[in-house]
TIVO-2410 file (N, C-alpha, C; in nm, 3 decimals):
# residues 163
REC num residu      c1      c2      c3 atome chaine
REC   1      M   0.350  -2.878   1.383     N      A
REC   1      M   0.403  -2.759   1.318    CA      A
REC   1      M   0.507  -2.695   1.410     C      A
REC   2      T   0.620  -2.663   1.354     N      A
REC   2      T   0.727  -2.603   1.434    CA      A
REC   2      T   0.692  -2.459   1.471     C      A
REC   3      A   0.763  -2.408   1.569     N      A
REC   3      A   0.739  -2.271   1.614    CA      A
REC   3      A   0.766  -2.172   1.500     C      A
REC   4      L   0.870  -2.198   1.421     N      A
REC   4      L   0.902  -2.109   1.309    CA      A
REC   4      L   0.790  -2.110   1.206     C      A
REC   5      K   0.739  -2.227   1.173     N      A
REC   5      K   0.630  -2.237   1.074    CA      A
REC   5      K   0.505  -2.166   1.126     C      A
REC   6      Q   0.477  -2.178   1.255     N      A
REC   6      Q   0.362  -2.109   1.313    CA      A
REC   6      Q   0.379  -1.958   1.302     C      A
REC   7      K   0.498  -1.910   1.331     N      A
REC   7      K   0.525  -1.767   1.322    CA      A
REC   7      K   0.515  -1.720   1.177     C      A
REC   8      Q   0.569  -1.798   1.083     N      A
REC   8      Q   0.559  -1.763   0.942    CA      A
REC   8      Q   0.413  -1.751   0.900     C      A
REC   9      L   0.334  -1.849   0.938     N      A
REC   9      L   0.192  -1.849   0.902    CA      A
REC   9      L   0.121  -1.730   0.965     C      A
REC  10      S   0.151  -1.702   1.089     N      A
REC  10      S   0.091  -1.588   1.158    CA      A
REC  10      S   0.126  -1.456   1.089     C      A
REC  11      V   0.254  -1.438   1.058     N      A
REC  11      V   0.299  -1.316   0.990    CA      A
REC  11      V   0.230  -1.303   0.855     C      A
REC  12      L   0.223  -1.412   0.781     N      A
REC  12      L   0.163  -1.408   0.648    CA      A
REC  12      L   0.014  -1.377   0.654     C      A
REC  13      I  -0.058  -1.443   0.742     N      A
REC  13      I  -0.203  -1.420   0.753    CA      A
REC  13      I  -0.233  -1.278   0.800     C      A
REC  14      M  -0.167  -1.235   0.906     N      A
REC  14      M  -0.195  -1.102   0.960    CA      A
REC  14      M  -0.152  -0.991   0.863     C      A
REC  15      S  -0.040  -1.009   0.797     N      A
REC  15      S   0.005  -0.909   0.699    CA      A
REC  15      S  -0.091  -0.902   0.581     C      A
REC  16      T  -0.138  -1.016   0.536     N      A
REC  16      T  -0.232  -1.019   0.423    CA      A
REC  16      T  -0.364  -0.953   0.462     C      A
REC  17      L  -0.413  -0.981   0.581     N      A
REC  17      L  -0.537  -0.916   0.627    CA      A
REC  17      L  -0.519  -0.765   0.641     C      A
REC  18      A  -0.407  -0.723   0.699     N      A
REC  18      A  -0.380  -0.580   0.714    CA      A
REC  18      A  -0.369  -0.513   0.577     C      A
REC  19      F  -0.304  -0.579   0.484     N      A
REC  19      F  -0.290  -0.527   0.348    CA      A
REC  19      F  -0.426  -0.516   0.280     C      A
REC  20      T  -0.511  -0.615   0.300     N      A
REC  20      T  -0.645  -0.612   0.243    CA      A
REC  20      T  -0.723  -0.492   0.296     C      A
REC  21      V  -0.719  -0.471   0.426     N      A
REC  21      V  -0.788  -0.358   0.488    CA      A
REC  21      V  -0.730  -0.226   0.435     C      A
REC  22      C  -0.599  -0.217   0.429     N      A
REC  22      C  -0.535  -0.094   0.380    CA      A
REC  22      C  -0.575  -0.064   0.235     C      A
REC  23      F  -0.577  -0.165   0.151     N      A
REC  23      F  -0.615  -0.140   0.012    CA      A
REC  23      F  -0.763  -0.106  -0.001     C      A
REC  24      A  -0.846  -0.162   0.084     N      A
REC  24      A  -0.988  -0.125   0.084    CA      A
REC  24      A  -1.003   0.023   0.121     C      A
REC  25      I  -0.930   0.065   0.222     N      A
REC  25      I  -0.933   0.205   0.265    CA      A
REC  25      I  -0.877   0.296   0.156     C      A
REC  26      W  -0.766   0.253   0.096     N      A
REC  26      W  -0.698   0.333  -0.005    CA      A
REC  26      W  -0.790   0.367  -0.122     C      A
REC  27      M  -0.877   0.276  -0.158     N      A
REC  27      M  -0.962   0.294  -0.275    CA      A
REC  27      M  -1.102   0.347  -0.242     C      A
REC  28      M  -1.128   0.382  -0.117     N      A
REC  28      M  -1.265   0.419  -0.081    CA      A
REC  28      M  -1.314   0.546  -0.151     C      A
REC  29      F  -1.224   0.640  -0.182     N      A
REC  29      F  -1.269   0.761  -0.251    CA      A
REC  29      F  -1.320   0.731  -0.392     C      A
REC  30      A  -1.277   0.620  -0.449     N      A
REC  30      A  -1.328   0.583  -0.582    CA      A
REC  30      A  -1.477   0.556  -0.577     C      A
REC  31      V  -1.528   0.514  -0.462     N      A
REC  31      V  -1.671   0.485  -0.448    CA      A
REC  31      V  -1.745   0.602  -0.385     C      A
REC  32      I  -1.698   0.648  -0.270     N      A
REC  32      I  -1.772   0.755  -0.202    CA      A
REC  32      I  -1.747   0.891  -0.265     C      A
REC  33      G  -1.652   0.898  -0.357     N      A
REC  33      G  -1.628   1.023  -0.428    CA      A
REC  33      G  -1.747   1.069  -0.510     C      A
REC  34      V  -1.825   0.974  -0.560     N      A
REC  34      V  -1.941   1.010  -0.643    CA      A
REC  34      V  -2.045   1.087  -0.563     C      A
REC  35      P  -2.090   1.038  -0.446     N      A
REC  35      P  -2.184   1.119  -0.370    CA      A
REC  35      P  -2.121   1.247  -0.313     C      A
REC  36      I  -1.992   1.244  -0.283     N      A
REC  36      I  -1.925   1.366  -0.236    CA      A
REC  36      I  -1.928   1.470  -0.348     C      A
REC  37      K  -1.900   1.426  -0.470     N      A
REC  37      K  -1.904   1.517  -0.586    CA      A
REC  37      K  -2.040   1.583  -0.597     C      A
REC  38      K  -2.143   1.503  -0.584     N      A
REC  38      K  -2.280   1.555  -0.595    CA      A
REC  38      K  -2.311   1.651  -0.481     C      A
REC  39      D  -2.281   1.611  -0.358     N      A
REC  39      D  -2.314   1.693  -0.242    CA      A
REC  39      D  -2.239   1.826  -0.239     C      A
REC  40      L  -2.113   1.825  -0.282     N      A
REC  40      L  -2.033   1.947  -0.280    CA      A
REC  40      L  -2.039   2.024  -0.412     C      A
REC  41      G  -2.103   1.967  -0.513     N      A
REC  41      G  -2.111   2.032  -0.643    CA      A
REC  41      G  -1.975   2.045  -0.710     C      A
REC  42      L  -1.893   1.942  -0.702     N      A
REC  42      L  -1.759   1.947  -0.759    CA      A
REC  42      L  -1.763   1.938  -0.911     C      A
REC  43      N  -1.671   2.007  -0.977     N      A
REC  43      N  -1.659   1.991  -1.122    CA      A
REC  43      N  -1.569   1.870  -1.149     C      A
REC  44      E  -1.550   1.838  -1.276     N      A
REC  44      E  -1.474   1.718  -1.311    CA      A
REC  44      E  -1.328   1.725  -1.266     C      A
REC  45      T  -1.269   1.842  -1.273     N      A
REC  45      T  -1.130   1.858  -1.230    CA      A
REC  45      T  -1.116   1.836  -1.080     C      A
REC  46      E  -1.206   1.895  -1.004     N      A
REC  46      E  -1.203   1.876  -0.858    CA      A
REC  46      E  -1.226   1.730  -0.821     C      A
REC  47      F  -1.319   1.668  -0.891     N      A
REC  47      F  -1.348   1.527  -0.865    CA      A
REC  47      F  -1.226   1.440  -0.897     C      A
REC  48      G  -1.162   1.467  -1.010     N      A
REC  48      G  -1.041   1.393  -1.047    CA      A
REC  48      G  -0.930   1.411  -0.944     C      A
REC  49      L  -0.914   1.532  -0.895     N      A
REC  49      L  -0.814   1.559  -0.792    CA      A
REC  49      L  -0.846   1.484  -0.663     C      A
REC  50      L  -0.973   1.483  -0.627     N      A
REC  50      L  -1.016   1.411  -0.507    CA      A
REC  50      L  -0.984   1.262  -0.516     C      A
REC  51      I  -1.011   1.203  -0.630     N      A
REC  51      I  -0.988   1.060  -0.650    CA      A
REC  51      I  -0.838   1.029  -0.659     C      A
REC  52      A  -0.762   1.120  -0.720     N      A
REC  52      A  -0.619   1.096  -0.742    CA      A
REC  52      A  -0.534   1.119  -0.617     C      A
REC  53      T  -0.579   1.201  -0.526     N      A
REC  53      T  -0.497   1.237  -0.410    CA      A
REC  53      T  -0.452   1.117  -0.327     C      A
REC  54      P  -0.542   1.026  -0.286     N      A
REC  54      P  -0.495   0.911  -0.208    CA      A
REC  54      P  -0.400   0.820  -0.288     C      A
REC  55      V  -0.425   0.808  -0.416     N      A
REC  55      V  -0.341   0.722  -0.499    CA      A
REC  55      V  -0.200   0.780  -0.509     C      A
REC  56      L  -0.192   0.911  -0.527     N      A
REC  56      L  -0.062   0.977  -0.534    CA      A
REC  56      L   0.014   0.962  -0.402     C      A
REC  57      T  -0.052   0.988  -0.292     N      A
REC  57      T   0.013   0.974  -0.161    CA      A
REC  57      T   0.062   0.832  -0.140     C      A
REC  58      G  -0.023   0.735  -0.170     N      A
REC  58      G   0.014   0.595  -0.153    CA      A
REC  58      G   0.135   0.556  -0.236     C      A
REC  59      S   0.143   0.611  -0.355     N      A
REC  59      S   0.256   0.580  -0.442    CA      A
REC  59      S   0.385   0.643  -0.391     C      A
REC  60      L   0.377   0.766  -0.345     N      A
REC  60      L   0.497   0.837  -0.302    CA      A
REC  60      L   0.549   0.791  -0.166     C      A
REC  61      I   0.463   0.740  -0.081     N      A
REC  61      I   0.504   0.702   0.055    CA      A
REC  61      I   0.570   0.564   0.059     C      A
REC  62      R   0.563   0.489  -0.048     N      A
REC  62      R   0.616   0.352  -0.046    CA      A
REC  62      R   0.765   0.345  -0.017     C      A
REC  63      L   0.843   0.433  -0.073     N      A
REC  63      L   0.988   0.430  -0.049    CA      A
REC  63      L   1.020   0.454   0.099     C      A
REC  64      P   0.969   0.563   0.159     N      A
REC  64      P   0.999   0.582   0.301    CA      A
REC  64      P   0.945   0.468   0.388     C      A
REC  65      L   0.827   0.417   0.357     N      A
REC  65      L   0.772   0.306   0.436    CA      A
REC  65      L   0.859   0.181   0.426     C      A
REC  66      G   0.909   0.154   0.307     N      A
REC  66      G   0.999   0.040   0.290    CA      A
REC  66      G   1.127   0.057   0.371     C      A
REC  67      M   1.181   0.178   0.372     N      A
REC  67      M   1.302   0.206   0.448    CA      A
REC  67      M   1.276   0.195   0.598     C      A
REC  68      W   1.161   0.245   0.643     N      A
REC  68      W   1.126   0.235   0.785    CA      A
REC  68      W   1.103   0.090   0.825     C      A
REC  69      T   1.048   0.010   0.733     N      A
REC  69      T   1.029  -0.132   0.761    CA      A
REC  69      T   1.164  -0.200   0.780     C      A
REC  70      D   1.260  -0.165   0.696     N      A
REC  70      D   1.395  -0.220   0.711    CA      A
REC  70      D   1.456  -0.181   0.846     C      A
REC  71      K   1.429  -0.060   0.888     N      A
REC  71      K   1.491  -0.008   1.010    CA      A
REC  71      K   1.418  -0.051   1.138     C      A
REC  72      Y   1.284  -0.044   1.138     N      A
REC  72      Y   1.207  -0.066   1.260    CA      A
REC  72      Y   1.130  -0.198   1.264     C      A
REC  73      G   1.117  -0.262   1.150     N      A
REC  73      G   1.043  -0.388   1.144    CA      A
REC  73      G   0.901  -0.368   1.095     C      A
REC  74      G   0.851  -0.470   1.027     N      A
REC  74      G   0.721  -0.461   0.964    CA      A
REC  74      G   0.604  -0.451   1.060     C      A
REC  75      R   0.613  -0.518   1.172     N      A
REC  75      R   0.501  -0.516   1.266    CA      A
REC  75      R   0.478  -0.375   1.320     C      A
REC  76      I   0.584  -0.308   1.357     N      A
REC  76      I   0.574  -0.172   1.411    CA      A
REC  76      I   0.526  -0.075   1.304     C      A
REC  77      V   0.585  -0.083   1.185     N      A
REC  77      V   0.549   0.010   1.078    CA      A
REC  77      V   0.405  -0.015   1.031     C      A
REC  78      F   0.365  -0.141   1.018     N      A
REC  78      F   0.228  -0.171   0.977    CA      A
REC  78      F   0.129  -0.116   1.080     C      A
REC  79      F   0.158  -0.136   1.208     N      A
REC  79      F   0.071  -0.086   1.314    CA      A
REC  79      F   0.060   0.066   1.307     C      A
REC  80      A   0.173   0.134   1.296     N      A
REC  80      A   0.174   0.280   1.289    CA      A
REC  80      A   0.100   0.330   1.166     C      A
REC  81      L   0.119   0.262   1.055     N      A
REC  81      L   0.052   0.300   0.931    CA      A
REC  81      L  -0.100   0.288   0.944     C      A
REC  82      M  -0.146   0.178   0.997     N      A
REC  82      M  -0.290   0.159   1.013    CA      A
REC  82      M  -0.347   0.258   1.115     C      A
REC  83      L  -0.273   0.285   1.219     N      A
REC  83      L  -0.315   0.384   1.318    CA      A
REC  83      L  -0.325   0.523   1.255     C      A
REC  84      A  -0.230   0.555   1.168     N      A
REC  84      A  -0.230   0.685   1.102    CA      A
REC  84      A  -0.348   0.704   1.008     C      A
REC  85      T  -0.408   0.596   0.962     N      A
REC  85      T  -0.524   0.610   0.872    CA      A
REC  85      T  -0.657   0.612   0.947     C      A
REC  86      V  -0.657   0.572   1.073     N      A
REC  86      V  -0.782   0.569   1.149    CA      A
REC  86      V  -0.837   0.710   1.172     C      A
REC  87      V  -0.752   0.802   1.212     N      A
REC  87      V  -0.796   0.938   1.242    CA      A
REC  87      V  -0.858   1.006   1.119     C      A
REC  88      P  -0.794   1.002   1.002     N      A
REC  88      P  -0.858   1.066   0.887    CA      A
REC  88      P  -0.992   1.002   0.849     C      A
REC  89      I  -1.001   0.871   0.865     N      A
REC  89      I  -1.128   0.806   0.834    CA      A
REC  89      I  -1.236   0.855   0.930     C      A
REC  90      W  -1.202   0.867   1.056     N      A
REC  90      W  -1.296   0.919   1.155    CA      A
REC  90      W  -1.333   1.064   1.124     C      A
REC  91      L  -1.233   1.146   1.085     N      A
REC  91      L  -1.258   1.287   1.055    CA      A
REC  91      L  -1.348   1.306   0.933     C      A
REC  92      M  -1.355   1.206   0.849     N      A
REC  92      M  -1.438   1.218   0.730    CA      A
REC  92      M  -1.584   1.247   0.766     C      A
REC  93      A  -1.628   1.198   0.880     N      A
REC  93      A  -1.766   1.222   0.924    CA      A
REC  93      A  -1.792   1.370   0.949     C      A
REC  94      Y  -1.687   1.447   0.971     N      A
REC  94      Y  -1.701   1.589   1.002    CA      A
REC  94      Y  -1.661   1.680   0.886     C      A
REC  95      A  -1.615   1.623   0.779     N      A
REC  95      A  -1.570   1.702   0.663    CA      A
REC  95      A  -1.691   1.763   0.592     C      A
REC  96      T  -1.678   1.890   0.558     N      A
REC  96      T  -1.789   1.960   0.490    CA      A
REC  96      T  -1.743   2.037   0.366     C      A
REC  97      Q  -1.614   2.055   0.350     N      A
REC  97      Q  -1.563   2.133   0.238    CA      A
REC  97      Q  -1.464   2.051   0.156     C      A
REC  98      F  -1.448   2.093   0.033     N      A
REC  98      F  -1.360   2.022  -0.060    CA      A
REC  98      F  -1.220   2.004  -0.002     C      A
REC  99      W  -1.163   2.111   0.053     N      A
REC  99      W  -1.027   2.102   0.106    CA      A
REC  99      W  -1.018   2.004   0.221     C      A
REC 100      H  -1.125   1.986   0.298     N      A
REC 100      H  -1.126   1.886   0.405    CA      A
REC 100      H  -1.102   1.747   0.345     C      A
REC 101      F  -1.175   1.719   0.237     N      A
REC 101      F  -1.164   1.587   0.175    CA      A
REC 101      F  -1.028   1.567   0.110     C      A
REC 102      L  -0.970   1.674   0.055     N      A
REC 102      L  -0.835   1.661  -0.002    CA      A
REC 102      L  -0.734   1.629   0.108     C      A
REC 103      A  -0.743   1.698   0.220     N      A
REC 103      A  -0.652   1.672   0.332    CA      A
REC 103      A  -0.670   1.529   0.384     C      A
REC 104      I  -0.794   1.487   0.397     N      A
REC 104      I  -0.822   1.351   0.442    CA      A
REC 104      I  -0.766   1.251   0.340     C      A
REC 105      G  -0.785   1.281   0.212     N      A
REC 105      G  -0.733   1.194   0.106    CA      A
REC 105      G  -0.583   1.177   0.112     C      A
REC 106      L  -0.512   1.284   0.148     N      A
REC 106      L  -0.367   1.273   0.162    CA      A
REC 106      L  -0.329   1.170   0.268     C      A
REC 107      F  -0.399   1.173   0.380     N      A
REC 107      F  -0.367   1.080   0.489    CA      A
REC 107      F  -0.422   0.941   0.466     C      A
REC 108      V  -0.540   0.932   0.406     N      A
REC 108      V  -0.595   0.800   0.371    CA      A
REC 108      V  -0.503   0.732   0.271     C      A
REC 109      G  -0.441   0.811   0.186     N      A
REC 109      G  -0.349   0.758   0.086    CA      A
REC 109      G  -0.230   0.685   0.146     C      A
REC 110      L  -0.197   0.713   0.270     N      A
REC 110      L  -0.087   0.642   0.335    CA      A
REC 110      L  -0.110   0.491   0.332     C      A
REC 111      A  -0.236   0.451   0.339     N      A
REC 111      A  -0.269   0.308   0.338    CA      A
REC 111      A  -0.221   0.240   0.210     C      A
REC 112      G  -0.211   0.316   0.102     N      A
REC 112      G  -0.163   0.260  -0.024    CA      A
REC 112      G  -0.017   0.219  -0.021     C      A
REC 113      G   0.057   0.271   0.075     N      A
REC 113      G   0.197   0.233   0.088    CA      A
REC 113      G   0.219   0.103   0.162     C      A
REC 114      S   0.110   0.043   0.207     N      A
REC 114      S   0.120  -0.080   0.286    CA      A
REC 114      S   0.184  -0.195   0.209     C      A
REC 115      F   0.179  -0.191   0.078     N      A
REC 115      F   0.239  -0.296  -0.003    CA      A
REC 115      F   0.389  -0.308   0.028     C      A
REC 116      A   0.457  -0.194   0.034     N      A
REC 116      A   0.601  -0.195   0.060    CA      A
REC 116      A   0.634  -0.251   0.198     C      A
REC 117      V   0.548  -0.222   0.294     N      A
REC 117      V   0.570  -0.271   0.430    CA      A
REC 117      V   0.554  -0.423   0.434     C      A
REC 118      G   0.443  -0.471   0.382     N      A
REC 118      G   0.413  -0.614   0.390    CA      A
REC 118      G   0.508  -0.702   0.311     C      A
REC 119      I   0.548  -0.656   0.194     N      A
REC 119      I   0.641  -0.735   0.113    CA      A
REC 119      I   0.773  -0.753   0.186     C      A
REC 120      A   0.826  -0.643   0.238     N      A
REC 120      A   0.954  -0.651   0.310    CA      A
REC 120      A   0.941  -0.735   0.437     C      A
REC 121      Y   0.832  -0.717   0.508     N      A
REC 121      Y   0.811  -0.790   0.634    CA      A
REC 121      Y   0.797  -0.940   0.610     C      A
REC 122      C   0.712  -0.976   0.517     N      A
REC 122      C   0.689  -1.119   0.489    CA      A
REC 122      C   0.815  -1.187   0.434     C      A
REC 123      A   0.885  -1.119   0.346     N      A
REC 123      A   1.003  -1.179   0.283    CA      A
REC 123      A   1.107  -1.221   0.387     C      A
REC 124      R   1.118  -1.145   0.494     N      A
REC 124      R   1.217  -1.178   0.598    CA      A
REC 124      R   1.186  -1.308   0.670     C      A
REC 125      W   1.061  -1.345   0.672     N      A
REC 125      W   1.020  -1.462   0.750    CA      A
REC 125      W   1.029  -1.593   0.673     C      A
REC 126      F   1.046  -1.584   0.542     N      A
REC 126      F   1.043  -1.705   0.459    CA      A
REC 126      F   1.177  -1.728   0.391     C      A
REC 127      E   1.216  -1.855   0.386     N      A
REC 127      E   1.339  -1.890   0.315    CA      A
REC 127      E   1.316  -1.866   0.165     C      A
REC 128      R   1.424  -1.848   0.096     N      A
REC 128      R   1.421  -1.811  -0.046    CA      A
REC 128      R   1.329  -1.901  -0.129     C      A
REC 129      E   1.330  -2.030  -0.099     N      A
REC 129      E   1.251  -2.126  -0.177    CA      A
REC 129      E   1.100  -2.108  -0.158     C      A
REC 130      R   1.059  -2.040  -0.053     N      A
REC 130      R   0.915  -2.023  -0.025    CA      A
REC 130      R   0.870  -1.877  -0.034     C      A
REC 131      Q   0.960  -1.788  -0.069     N      A
REC 131      Q   0.924  -1.647  -0.076    CA      A
REC 131      Q   0.823  -1.618  -0.186     C      A
REC 132      G   0.833  -1.685  -0.298     N      A
REC 132      G   0.738  -1.664  -0.407    CA      A
REC 132      G   0.596  -1.697  -0.365     C      A
REC 133      M   0.580  -1.809  -0.296     N      A
REC 133      M   0.449  -1.847  -0.245    CA      A
REC 133      M   0.399  -1.744  -0.144     C      A
REC 134      A   0.487  -1.704  -0.053     N      A
REC 134      A   0.447  -1.607   0.050    CA      A
REC 134      A   0.408  -1.473  -0.013     C      A
REC 135      M   0.485  -1.428  -0.110     N      A
REC 135      M   0.454  -1.301  -0.176    CA      A
REC 135      M   0.324  -1.310  -0.255     C      A
REC 136      G   0.299  -1.426  -0.313     N      A
REC 136      G   0.173  -1.447  -0.385    CA      A
REC 136      G   0.053  -1.440  -0.293     C      A
REC 137      V   0.065  -1.505  -0.177     N      A
REC 137      V  -0.045  -1.500  -0.079    CA      A
REC 137      V  -0.063  -1.357  -0.029     C      A
REC 138      F   0.048  -1.292   0.007     N      A
REC 138      F   0.039  -1.154   0.055    CA      A
REC 138      F  -0.022  -1.063  -0.052     C      A
REC 139      G   0.022  -1.079  -0.176     N      A
REC 139      G  -0.028  -0.996  -0.285    CA      A
REC 139      G  -0.177  -1.009  -0.308     C      A
REC 140      A  -0.234  -1.120  -0.263     N      A
REC 140      A  -0.379  -1.137  -0.275    CA      A
REC 140      A  -0.455  -1.033  -0.193     C      A
REC 141      G  -0.385  -0.964  -0.105     N      A
REC 141      G  -0.446  -0.855  -0.030    CA      A
REC 141      G  -0.494  -0.741  -0.118     C      A
REC 142      N  -0.448  -0.739  -0.243     N      A
REC 142      N  -0.500  -0.641  -0.339    CA      A
REC 142      N  -0.652  -0.651  -0.353     C      A
REC 143      T  -0.706  -0.765  -0.313     N      A
REC 143      T  -0.852  -0.781  -0.322    CA      A
REC 143      T  -0.926  -0.678  -0.237     C      A
REC 144      G  -0.856  -0.615  -0.145     N      A
REC 144      G  -0.919  -0.509  -0.066    CA      A
REC 144      G  -0.976  -0.399  -0.154     C      A
REC 145      A  -0.905  -0.366  -0.261     N      A
REC 145      A  -0.955  -0.265  -0.354    CA      A
REC 145      A  -1.083  -0.312  -0.421     C      A
REC 146      A  -1.087  -0.438  -0.458     N      A
REC 146      A  -1.207  -0.493  -0.520    CA      A
REC 146      A  -1.322  -0.502  -0.420     C      A
REC 147      L  -1.290  -0.538  -0.297     N      A
REC 147      L  -1.395  -0.546  -0.194    CA      A
REC 147      L  -1.461  -0.411  -0.173     C      A
REC 148      T  -1.381  -0.304  -0.173     N      A
REC 148      T  -1.438  -0.171  -0.159    CA      A
REC 148      T  -1.537  -0.143  -0.271     C      A
REC 149      K  -1.497  -0.175  -0.392     N      A
REC 149      K  -1.583  -0.146  -0.507    CA      A
REC 149      K  -1.704  -0.238  -0.513     C      A
REC 150      L  -1.697  -0.351  -0.446     N      A
REC 150      L  -1.809  -0.444  -0.443    CA      A
REC 150      L  -1.906  -0.412  -0.330     C      A
REC 151      I  -1.854  -0.387  -0.212     N      A
REC 151      I  -1.938  -0.371  -0.093    CA      A
REC 151      I  -1.980  -0.226  -0.067     C      A
REC 152      A  -1.888  -0.132  -0.085     N      A
REC 152      A  -1.915   0.007  -0.050    CA      A
REC 152      A  -2.036   0.067  -0.122     C      A
REC 153      P  -2.057   0.040  -0.252     N      A
REC 153      P  -2.175   0.099  -0.316    CA      A
REC 153      P  -2.306   0.058  -0.249     C      A
REC 154      A  -2.316  -0.067  -0.206     N      A
REC 154      A  -2.438  -0.111  -0.138    CA      A
REC 154      A  -2.455  -0.039  -0.005     C      A
REC 155      I  -2.345  -0.018   0.065     N      A
REC 155      I  -2.352   0.054   0.193    CA      A
REC 155      I  -2.391   0.200   0.170     C      A
REC 156      V  -2.332   0.262   0.066     N      A
REC 156      V  -2.365   0.401   0.035    CA      A
REC 156      V  -2.512   0.415  -0.002     C      A
REC 157      V  -2.564   0.321  -0.080     N      A
REC 157      V  -2.705   0.326  -0.118    CA      A
REC 157      V  -2.794   0.307   0.004     C      A
REC 158      A  -2.759   0.213   0.090     N      A
REC 158      A  -2.843   0.181   0.205    CA      A
REC 158      A  -2.836   0.288   0.315     C      A
REC 159      Y  -2.718   0.342   0.340     N      A
REC 159      Y  -2.700   0.430   0.456    CA      A
REC 159      Y  -2.649   0.570   0.423     C      A
REC 160      G  -2.607   0.592   0.300     N      A
REC 160      G  -2.545   0.719   0.264    CA      A
REC 160      G  -2.396   0.714   0.292     C      A
REC 161      W  -2.322   0.807   0.237     N      A
REC 161      W  -2.177   0.802   0.253    CA      A
REC 161      W  -2.131   0.859   0.386     C      A
REC 162      T  -2.218   0.933   0.456     N      A
REC 162      T  -2.178   0.991   0.584    CA      A
REC 162      T  -2.217   0.904   0.703     C      A
REC 163      M  -2.310   0.814   0.684     N      A
REC 163      M  -2.362   0.727   0.789    CA      A
REC 163      M  -2.394   0.807   0.910     C      A
***
């Protein structure tokens, strides 16, 4: 395998794994929102806002993230993006009020913008004839959302949402 092919494979695998993790994080409020709703006594409107906040942030941040990827490169932007989501996830253990969770949701939502980073980053590494395959493999990282909905409920039942 040539050095270029090794680098392409490395970029594709690592970007897909990072995207999977980001999408799992992005959708976590869809699962842990239910016990949060119960614990905080949220009404349906508050619950809807809690669930929608990360999705809205993730949708709106894609354009700037794509532009930053063009300017600074995908590896740097992906690293910064994942680093930016670690702190809010950690802070969730200390959240006690509705507004805490909304603020955390805004920052957790940044992970939803990872699609724009990974697509731009991976596309640069592959020649035109192989970009479709690369984008298809990278796009499989959407399974992170499904993994959250599959695994997180069992964790919440076994350990609670605050652990």
